[in-house]
mmCIF file of the N, C-alpha and C atoms, coordinates in Angstrom:
data_MODEL
# 
_entry.id   MODEL 
# 
loop_
_atom_site.group_PDB 
_atom_site.id 
_atom_site.type_symbol 
_atom_site.label_atom_id 
_atom_site.label_alt_id 
_atom_site.label_comp_id 
_atom_site.label_asym_id 
_atom_site.label_entity_id 
_atom_site.label_seq_id 
_atom_site.pdbx_PDB_ins_code 
_atom_site.Cartn_x 
_atom_site.Cartn_y 
_atom_site.Cartn_z 
_atom_site.occupancy 
_atom_site.B_iso_or_equiv 
_atom_site.pdbx_formal_charge 
_atom_site.auth_seq_id 
_atom_site.auth_comp_id 
_atom_site.auth_asym_id 
_atom_site.auth_atom_id 
_atom_site.pdbx_PDB_model_num 
ATOM 1   N N  . MET A 1 1  ? 6.543  16.467 22.466  1.00 0.00 ? 1  MET A N  1 
ATOM 2   C CA . MET A 1 1  ? 5.696  17.604 22.733  1.00 0.00 ? 1  MET A CA 1 
ATOM 3   C C  . MET A 1 1  ? 4.234  17.177 22.828  1.00 0.00 ? 1  MET A C  1 
ATOM 4   N N  . SER A 1 2  ? 3.837  16.190 22.033  1.00 0.00 ? 2  SER A N  1 
ATOM 5   C CA . SER A 1 2  ? 2.417  15.824 22.002  1.00 0.00 ? 2  SER A CA 1 
ATOM 6   C C  . SER A 1 2  ? 1.873  15.275 23.324  1.00 0.00 ? 2  SER A C  1 
ATOM 7   N N  . PRO A 1 3  ? 2.637  14.565 24.163  1.00 0.00 ? 3  PRO A N  1 
ATOM 8   C CA . PRO A 1 3  ? 2.074  14.171 25.453  1.00 0.00 ? 3  PRO A CA 1 
ATOM 9   C C  . PRO A 1 3  ? 1.757  15.374 26.342  1.00 0.00 ? 3  PRO A C  1 
ATOM 10  N N  . HIS A 1 4  ? 2.477  16.456 26.170  1.00 0.00 ? 4  HIS A N  1 
ATOM 11  C CA . HIS A 1 4  ? 2.267  17.643 26.998  1.00 0.00 ? 4  HIS A CA 1 
ATOM 12  C C  . HIS A 1 4  ? 1.046  18.438 26.567  1.00 0.00 ? 4  HIS A C  1 
ATOM 13  N N  . ILE A 1 5  ? 0.550  18.215 25.362  1.00 0.00 ? 5  ILE A N  1 
ATOM 14  C CA . ILE A 1 5  ? -0.645 18.942 24.930  1.00 0.00 ? 5  ILE A CA 1 
ATOM 15  C C  . ILE A 1 5  ? -1.893 18.072 24.985  1.00 0.00 ? 5  ILE A C  1 
ATOM 16  N N  . GLY A 1 6  ? -1.769 16.877 25.547  1.00 0.00 ? 6  GLY A N  1 
ATOM 17  C CA . GLY A 1 6  ? -2.943 16.069 25.822  1.00 0.00 ? 6  GLY A CA 1 
ATOM 18  C C  . GLY A 1 6  ? -3.277 14.971 24.828  1.00 0.00 ? 6  GLY A C  1 
ATOM 19  N N  . ILE A 1 7  ? -2.386 14.646 23.912  1.00 0.00 ? 7  ILE A N  1 
ATOM 20  C CA . ILE A 1 7  ? -2.644 13.551 22.977  1.00 0.00 ? 7  ILE A CA 1 
ATOM 21  C C  . ILE A 1 7  ? -2.319 12.237 23.683  1.00 0.00 ? 7  ILE A C  1 
ATOM 22  N N  . PRO A 1 8  ? -3.250 11.285 23.697  1.00 0.00 ? 8  PRO A N  1 
ATOM 23  C CA . PRO A 1 8  ? -3.000 10.015 24.388  1.00 0.00 ? 8  PRO A CA 1 
ATOM 24  C C  . PRO A 1 8  ? -1.817 9.249  23.784  1.00 0.00 ? 8  PRO A C  1 
ATOM 25  N N  . SER A 1 9  ? -1.131 8.512  24.637  1.00 0.00 ? 9  SER A N  1 
ATOM 26  C CA . SER A 1 9  ? 0.074  7.807  24.186  1.00 0.00 ? 9  SER A CA 1 
ATOM 27  C C  . SER A 1 9  ? -0.248 6.704  23.179  1.00 0.00 ? 9  SER A C  1 
ATOM 28  N N  . TRP A 1 10 ? -1.438 6.127  23.200  1.00 0.00 ? 10 TRP A N  1 
ATOM 29  C CA . TRP A 1 10 ? -1.762 5.079  22.230  1.00 0.00 ? 10 TRP A CA 1 
ATOM 30  C C  . TRP A 1 10 ? -1.892 5.662  20.822  1.00 0.00 ? 10 TRP A C  1 
ATOM 31  N N  . ILE A 1 11 ? -2.336 6.909  20.721  1.00 0.00 ? 11 ILE A N  1 
ATOM 32  C CA . ILE A 1 11 ? -2.423 7.552  19.399  1.00 0.00 ? 11 ILE A CA 1 
ATOM 33  C C  . ILE A 1 11 ? -1.012 7.834  18.874  1.00 0.00 ? 11 ILE A C  1 
ATOM 34  N N  . ILE A 1 12 ? -0.129 8.275  19.734  1.00 0.00 ? 12 ILE A N  1 
ATOM 35  C CA . ILE A 1 12 ? 1.256  8.540  19.336  1.00 0.00 ? 12 ILE A CA 1 
ATOM 36  C C  . ILE A 1 12 ? 1.923  7.244  18.877  1.00 0.00 ? 12 ILE A C  1 
ATOM 37  N N  . GLY A 1 13 ? 1.734  6.161  19.633  1.00 0.00 ? 13 GLY A N  1 
ATOM 38  C CA . GLY A 1 13 ? 2.307  4.871  19.269  1.00 0.00 ? 13 GLY A CA 1 
ATOM 39  C C  . GLY A 1 13 ? 1.755  4.327  17.970  1.00 0.00 ? 13 GLY A C  1 
ATOM 40  N N  . THR A 1 14 ? 0.449  4.478  17.777  1.00 0.00 ? 14 THR A N  1 
ATOM 41  C CA . THR A 1 14 ? -0.180 4.013  16.540  1.00 0.00 ? 14 THR A CA 1 
ATOM 42  C C  . THR A 1 14 ? 0.348  4.790  15.331  1.00 0.00 ? 14 THR A C  1 
ATOM 43  N N  . ALA A 1 15 ? 0.471  6.095  15.465  1.00 0.00 ? 15 ALA A N  1 
ATOM 44  C CA . ALA A 1 15 ? 0.998  6.911  14.369  1.00 0.00 ? 15 ALA A CA 1 
ATOM 45  C C  . ALA A 1 15 ? 2.443  6.512  14.052  1.00 0.00 ? 15 ALA A C  1 
ATOM 46  N N  . TYR A 1 16 ? 3.214  6.216  15.088  1.00 0.00 ? 16 TYR A N  1 
ATOM 47  C CA . TYR A 1 16 ? 4.604  5.796  14.895  1.00 0.00 ? 16 TYR A CA 1 
ATOM 48  C C  . TYR A 1 16 ? 4.677  4.455  14.170  1.00 0.00 ? 16 TYR A C  1 
ATOM 49  N N  . LEU A 1 17 ? 3.791  3.537  14.496  1.00 0.00 ? 17 LEU A N  1 
ATOM 50  C CA . LEU A 1 17 ? 3.809  2.212  13.865  1.00 0.00 ? 17 LEU A CA 1 
ATOM 51  C C  . LEU A 1 17 ? 3.261  2.235  12.444  1.00 0.00 ? 17 LEU A C  1 
ATOM 52  N N  . ILE A 1 18 ? 2.349  3.139  12.138  1.00 0.00 ? 18 ILE A N  1 
ATOM 53  C CA . ILE A 1 18 ? 1.737  3.215  10.809  1.00 0.00 ? 18 ILE A CA 1 
ATOM 54  C C  . ILE A 1 18 ? 2.616  3.993  9.827   1.00 0.00 ? 18 ILE A C  1 
ATOM 55  N N  . SER A 1 19 ? 3.444  4.906  10.323  1.00 0.00 ? 19 SER A N  1 
ATOM 56  C CA . SER A 1 19 ? 4.197  5.796  9.440   1.00 0.00 ? 19 SER A CA 1 
ATOM 57  C C  . SER A 1 19 ? 5.083  5.081  8.414   1.00 0.00 ? 19 SER A C  1 
ATOM 58  N N  . PRO A 1 20 ? 5.776  3.971  8.721   1.00 0.00 ? 20 PRO A N  1 
ATOM 59  C CA . PRO A 1 20 ? 6.572  3.318  7.665   1.00 0.00 ? 20 PRO A CA 1 
ATOM 60  C C  . PRO A 1 20 ? 5.717  2.805  6.508   1.00 0.00 ? 20 PRO A C  1 
ATOM 61  N N  . PHE A 1 21 ? 4.520  2.333  6.807   1.00 0.00 ? 21 PHE A N  1 
ATOM 62  C CA . PHE A 1 21 ? 3.636  1.852  5.748   1.00 0.00 ? 21 PHE A CA 1 
ATOM 63  C C  . PHE A 1 21 ? 3.153  2.998  4.867   1.00 0.00 ? 21 PHE A C  1 
ATOM 64  N N  . LEU A 1 22 ? 2.924  4.151  5.465   1.00 0.00 ? 22 LEU A N  1 
ATOM 65  C CA . LEU A 1 22 ? 2.521  5.313  4.676   1.00 0.00 ? 22 LEU A CA 1 
ATOM 66  C C  . LEU A 1 22 ? 3.646  5.784  3.764   1.00 0.00 ? 22 LEU A C  1 
ATOM 67  N N  . VAL A 1 23 ? 4.877  5.709  4.235   1.00 0.00 ? 23 VAL A N  1 
ATOM 68  C CA . VAL A 1 23 ? 6.021  6.099  3.403   1.00 0.00 ? 23 VAL A CA 1 
ATOM 69  C C  . VAL A 1 23 ? 6.177  5.136  2.234   1.00 0.00 ? 23 VAL A C  1 
ATOM 70  N N  . VAL A 1 24 ? 6.038  3.841  2.480   1.00 0.00 ? 24 VAL A N  1 
ATOM 71  C CA . VAL A 1 24 ? 6.125  2.844  1.403   1.00 0.00 ? 24 VAL A CA 1 
ATOM 72  C C  . VAL A 1 24 ? 5.008  3.072  0.395   1.00 0.00 ? 24 VAL A C  1 
ATOM 73  N N  . TRP A 1 25 ? 3.801  3.341  0.868   1.00 0.00 ? 25 TRP A N  1 
ATOM 74  C CA . TRP A 1 25 ? 2.675  3.610  -0.037  1.00 0.00 ? 25 TRP A CA 1 
ATOM 75  C C  . TRP A 1 25 ? 2.956  4.841  -0.896  1.00 0.00 ? 25 TRP A C  1 
ATOM 76  N N  . MET A 1 26 ? 3.533  5.894  -0.294  1.00 0.00 ? 26 MET A N  1 
ATOM 77  C CA . MET A 1 26 ? 3.829  7.106  -1.031  1.00 0.00 ? 26 MET A CA 1 
ATOM 78  C C  . MET A 1 26 ? 4.881  6.850  -2.105  1.00 0.00 ? 26 MET A C  1 
ATOM 79  N N  . VAL A 1 27 ? 5.925  6.088  -1.792  1.00 0.00 ? 27 VAL A N  1 
ATOM 80  C CA . VAL A 1 27 ? 6.968  5.786  -2.771  1.00 0.00 ? 27 VAL A CA 1 
ATOM 81  C C  . VAL A 1 27 ? 6.401  4.980  -3.925  1.00 0.00 ? 27 VAL A C  1 
ATOM 82  N N  . ILE A 1 28 ? 5.589  3.976  -3.627  1.00 0.00 ? 28 ILE A N  1 
ATOM 83  C CA . ILE A 1 28 ? 4.991  3.151  -4.685  1.00 0.00 ? 28 ILE A CA 1 
ATOM 84  C C  . ILE A 1 28 ? 4.075  3.980  -5.568  1.00 0.00 ? 28 ILE A C  1 
ATOM 85  N N  . SER A 1 29 ? 3.274  4.858  -4.965  1.00 0.00 ? 29 SER A N  1 
ATOM 86  C CA . SER A 1 29 ? 2.354  5.672  -5.770  1.00 0.00 ? 29 SER A CA 1 
ATOM 87  C C  . SER A 1 29 ? 3.118  6.653  -6.654  1.00 0.00 ? 29 SER A C  1 
ATOM 88  N N  . ILE A 1 30 ? 4.253  7.158  -6.193  1.00 0.00 ? 30 ILE A N  1 
ATOM 89  C CA . ILE A 1 30 ? 5.052  8.059  -7.022  1.00 0.00 ? 30 ILE A CA 1 
ATOM 90  C C  . ILE A 1 30 ? 5.711  7.291  -8.163  1.00 0.00 ? 30 ILE A C  1 
ATOM 91  N N  . LEU A 1 31 ? 6.265  6.133  -7.866  1.00 0.00 ? 31 LEU A N  1 
ATOM 92  C CA . LEU A 1 31 ? 6.947  5.363  -8.902  1.00 0.00 ? 31 LEU A CA 1 
ATOM 93  C C  . LEU A 1 31 ? 5.993  4.808  -9.949  1.00 0.00 ? 31 LEU A C  1 
ATOM 94  N N  . LYS A 1 32 ? 4.758  4.517  -9.577  1.00 0.00 ? 32 LYS A N  1 
ATOM 95  C CA . LYS A 1 32 ? 3.774  4.014  -10.530 1.00 0.00 ? 32 LYS A CA 1 
ATOM 96  C C  . LYS A 1 32 ? 2.990  5.133  -11.192 1.00 0.00 ? 32 LYS A C  1 
ATOM 97  N N  . GLY A 1 33 ? 3.350  6.368  -10.918 1.00 0.00 ? 33 GLY A N  1 
ATOM 98  C CA . GLY A 1 33 ? 2.645  7.537  -11.441 1.00 0.00 ? 33 GLY A CA 1 
ATOM 99  C C  . GLY A 1 33 ? 2.848  7.728  -12.923 1.00 0.00 ? 33 GLY A C  1 
ATOM 100 N N  . GLU A 1 34 ? 2.871  8.978  -13.321 1.00 0.00 ? 34 GLU A N  1 
ATOM 101 C CA . GLU A 1 34 ? 2.977  9.336  -14.735 1.00 0.00 ? 34 GLU A CA 1 
ATOM 102 C C  . GLU A 1 34 ? 4.252  8.793  -15.369 1.00 0.00 ? 34 GLU A C  1 
ATOM 103 N N  . ALA A 1 35 ? 4.221  8.732  -16.677 1.00 0.00 ? 35 ALA A N  1 
ATOM 104 C CA . ALA A 1 35 ? 5.402  8.291  -17.423 1.00 0.00 ? 35 ALA A CA 1 
ATOM 105 C C  . ALA A 1 35 ? 6.487  9.355  -17.341 1.00 0.00 ? 35 ALA A C  1 
ATOM 106 N N  . TYR A 1 36 ? 7.715  8.951  -17.515 1.00 0.00 ? 36 TYR A N  1 
ATOM 107 C CA . TYR A 1 36 ? 8.856  9.863  -17.471 1.00 0.00 ? 36 TYR A CA 1 
ATOM 108 C C  . TYR A 1 36 ? 8.749  10.878 -18.587 1.00 0.00 ? 36 TYR A C  1 
ATOM 109 N N  . SER A 1 37 ? 8.908  12.146 -18.265 1.00 0.00 ? 37 SER A N  1 
ATOM 110 C CA . SER A 1 37 ? 8.727  13.208 -19.259 1.00 0.00 ? 37 SER A CA 1 
ATOM 111 C C  . SER A 1 37 ? 9.968  13.462 -20.099 1.00 0.00 ? 37 SER A C  1 
ATOM 112 N N  . GLY A 1 38 ? 11.143 13.041 -19.640 1.00 0.00 ? 38 GLY A N  1 
ATOM 113 C CA . GLY A 1 38 ? 12.368 13.282 -20.376 1.00 0.00 ? 38 GLY A CA 1 
ATOM 114 C C  . GLY A 1 38 ? 13.012 14.612 -20.067 1.00 0.00 ? 38 GLY A C  1 
ATOM 115 N N  . LYS A 1 39 ? 12.347 15.455 -19.293 1.00 0.00 ? 39 LYS A N  1 
ATOM 116 C CA . LYS A 1 39 ? 12.898 16.749 -18.929 1.00 0.00 ? 39 LYS A CA 1 
ATOM 117 C C  . LYS A 1 39 ? 13.815 16.578 -17.727 1.00 0.00 ? 39 LYS A C  1 
ATOM 118 N N  . THR A 1 40 ? 14.972 17.242 -17.777 1.00 0.00 ? 40 THR A N  1 
ATOM 119 C CA . THR A 1 40 ? 15.954 17.093 -16.707 1.00 0.00 ? 40 THR A CA 1 
ATOM 120 C C  . THR A 1 40 ? 16.368 18.457 -16.168 1.00 0.00 ? 40 THR A C  1 
ATOM 121 N N  . PHE A 1 41 ? 17.028 18.434 -15.011 1.00 0.00 ? 41 PHE A N  1 
ATOM 122 C CA . PHE A 1 41 ? 17.560 19.659 -14.443 1.00 0.00 ? 41 PHE A CA 1 
ATOM 123 C C  . PHE A 1 41 ? 18.660 20.225 -15.333 1.00 0.00 ? 41 PHE A C  1 
ATOM 124 N N  . ASP A 1 42 ? 19.426 19.347 -15.996 1.00 0.00 ? 42 ASP A N  1 
ATOM 125 C CA . ASP A 1 42 ? 20.501 19.807 -16.877 1.00 0.00 ? 42 ASP A CA 1 
ATOM 126 C C  . ASP A 1 42 ? 19.982 20.633 -18.036 1.00 0.00 ? 42 ASP A C  1 
ATOM 127 N N  . LYS A 1 43 ? 18.788 20.368 -18.480 1.00 0.00 ? 43 LYS A N  1 
ATOM 128 C CA . LYS A 1 43 ? 18.181 21.119 -19.579 1.00 0.00 ? 43 LYS A CA 1 
ATOM 129 C C  . LYS A 1 43 ? 17.457 22.368 -19.088 1.00 0.00 ? 43 LYS A C  1 
ATOM 130 N N  . GLY A 1 44 ? 17.471 22.605 -17.777 1.00 0.00 ? 44 GLY A N  1 
ATOM 131 C CA . GLY A 1 44 ? 16.871 23.816 -17.229 1.00 0.00 ? 44 GLY A CA 1 
ATOM 132 C C  . GLY A 1 44 ? 15.462 23.646 -16.709 1.00 0.00 ? 44 GLY A C  1 
ATOM 133 N N  . TYR A 1 45 ? 14.951 22.462 -16.706 1.00 0.00 ? 45 TYR A N  1 
ATOM 134 C CA . TYR A 1 45 ? 13.592 22.225 -16.226 1.00 0.00 ? 45 TYR A CA 1 
ATOM 135 C C  . TYR A 1 45 ? 13.603 21.925 -14.736 1.00 0.00 ? 45 TYR A C  1 
ATOM 136 N N  . PHE A 1 46 ? 12.587 22.369 -14.053 1.00 0.00 ? 46 PHE A N  1 
ATOM 137 C CA . PHE A 1 46 ? 12.447 22.117 -12.628 1.00 0.00 ? 46 PHE A CA 1 
ATOM 138 C C  . PHE A 1 46 ? 11.189 21.306 -12.406 1.00 0.00 ? 46 PHE A C  1 
ATOM 139 N N  . TYR A 1 47 ? 11.328 20.023 -12.140 1.00 0.00 ? 47 TYR A N  1 
ATOM 140 C CA . TYR A 1 47 ? 10.224 19.094 -11.920 1.00 0.00 ? 47 TYR A CA 1 
ATOM 141 C C  . TYR A 1 47 ? 9.241  19.041 -13.089 1.00 0.00 ? 47 TYR A C  1 
ATOM 142 N N  . ALA A 1 48 ? 9.711  19.248 -14.291 1.00 0.00 ? 48 ALA A N  1 
ATOM 143 C CA . ALA A 1 48 ? 8.900  19.152 -15.513 1.00 0.00 ? 48 ALA A CA 1 
ATOM 144 C C  . ALA A 1 48 ? 7.634  19.980 -15.407 1.00 0.00 ? 48 ALA A C  1 
ATOM 145 N N  . ASP A 1 49 ? 7.771  21.207 -14.883 1.00 0.00 ? 49 ASP A N  1 
ATOM 146 C CA . ASP A 1 49 ? 6.580  22.003 -14.616 1.00 0.00 ? 49 ASP A CA 1 
ATOM 147 C C  . ASP A 1 49 ? 6.291  23.072 -15.655 1.00 0.00 ? 49 ASP A C  1 
ATOM 148 N N  . GLY A 1 50 ? 6.882  22.995 -16.809 1.00 0.00 ? 50 GLY A N  1 
ATOM 149 C CA . GLY A 1 50 ? 6.585  23.993 -17.820 1.00 0.00 ? 50 GLY A CA 1 
ATOM 150 C C  . GLY A 1 50 ? 7.039  23.543 -19.189 1.00 0.00 ? 50 GLY A C  1 
ATOM 151 N N  . ASN A 1 51 ? 6.606  24.277 -20.205 1.00 0.00 ? 51 ASN A N  1 
ATOM 152 C CA . ASN A 1 51 ? 6.987  23.927 -21.577 1.00 0.00 ? 51 ASN A CA 1 
ATOM 153 C C  . ASN A 1 51 ? 8.362  24.460 -21.944 1.00 0.00 ? 51 ASN A C  1 
ATOM 154 N N  . ALA A 1 52 ? 8.778  25.565 -21.332 1.00 0.00 ? 52 ALA A N  1 
ATOM 155 C CA . ALA A 1 52 ? 10.072 26.169 -21.651 1.00 0.00 ? 52 ALA A CA 1 
ATOM 156 C C  . ALA A 1 52 ? 11.004 26.048 -20.454 1.00 0.00 ? 52 ALA A C  1 
ATOM 157 N N  . PRO A 1 53 ? 12.298 25.948 -20.712 1.00 0.00 ? 53 PRO A N  1 
ATOM 158 C CA . PRO A 1 53 ? 13.253 25.898 -19.606 1.00 0.00 ? 53 PRO A CA 1 
ATOM 159 C C  . PRO A 1 53 ? 13.198 27.172 -18.768 1.00 0.00 ? 53 PRO A C  1 
ATOM 160 N N  . LYS A 1 54 ? 13.410 27.033 -17.473 1.00 0.00 ? 54 LYS A N  1 
ATOM 161 C CA . LYS A 1 54 ? 13.419 28.183 -16.574 1.00 0.00 ? 54 LYS A CA 1 
ATOM 162 C C  . LYS A 1 54 ? 14.717 28.968 -16.722 1.00 0.00 ? 54 LYS A C  1 
ATOM 163 N N  . SER A 1 55 ? 15.814 28.249 -16.809 1.00 0.00 ? 55 SER A N  1 
ATOM 164 C CA . SER A 1 55 ? 17.109 28.901 -17.011 1.00 0.00 ? 55 SER A CA 1 
ATOM 165 C C  . SER A 1 55 ? 18.057 27.861 -17.594 1.00 0.00 ? 55 SER A C  1 
ATOM 166 N N  . ILE A 1 56 ? 19.005 28.328 -18.360 1.00 0.00 ? 56 ILE A N  1 
ATOM 167 C CA . ILE A 1 56 ? 19.996 27.417 -18.945 1.00 0.00 ? 56 ILE A CA 1 
ATOM 168 C C  . ILE A 1 56 ? 21.302 28.195 -19.114 1.00 0.00 ? 56 ILE A C  1 
ATOM 169 N N  . ASP A 1 57 ? 22.403 27.547 -18.867 1.00 0.00 ? 57 ASP A N  1 
ATOM 170 C CA . ASP A 1 57 ? 23.699 28.217 -19.000 1.00 0.00 ? 57 ASP A CA 1 
ATOM 171 C C  . ASP A 1 57 ? 23.975 28.514 -20.460 1.00 0.00 ? 57 ASP A C  1 
ATOM 172 N N  . ALA A 1 58 ? 24.450 29.714 -20.726 1.00 0.00 ? 58 ALA A N  1 
ATOM 173 C CA . ALA A 1 58 ? 24.708 30.140 -22.110 1.00 0.00 ? 58 ALA A CA 1 
ATOM 174 C C  . ALA A 1 58 ? 25.970 29.495 -22.675 1.00 0.00 ? 58 ALA A C  1 
ATOM 175 N N  . ASP A 1 59 ? 26.895 29.096 -21.813 1.00 0.00 ? 59 ASP A N  1 
ATOM 176 C CA . ASP A 1 59 ? 28.159 28.558 -22.319 1.00 0.00 ? 59 ASP A CA 1 
ATOM 177 C C  . ASP A 1 59 ? 28.128 27.050 -22.550 1.00 0.00 ? 59 ASP A C  1 
ATOM 178 N N  . LYS A 1 60 ? 27.019 26.423 -22.487 1.00 0.00 ? 60 LYS A N  1 
ATOM 179 C CA . LYS A 1 60 ? 26.933 24.965 -22.735 1.00 0.00 ? 60 LYS A CA 1 
ATOM 180 C C  . LYS A 1 60 ? 26.558 24.679 -24.160 1.00 0.00 ? 60 LYS A C  1 
# 
């Protein structure tokens, strides 16, 4: 779609060639980020975003 709206092909090619490096950088920055919080989906937490569980099954 981008060639039809006037973006030069060299910009499209450059973005395509740079994108794998950006993905690797993002993965490394996430893995080197904060320490593991210990909160899991099984305990009712969603991405460790709160102090209390969002929901938990009563029969567990």
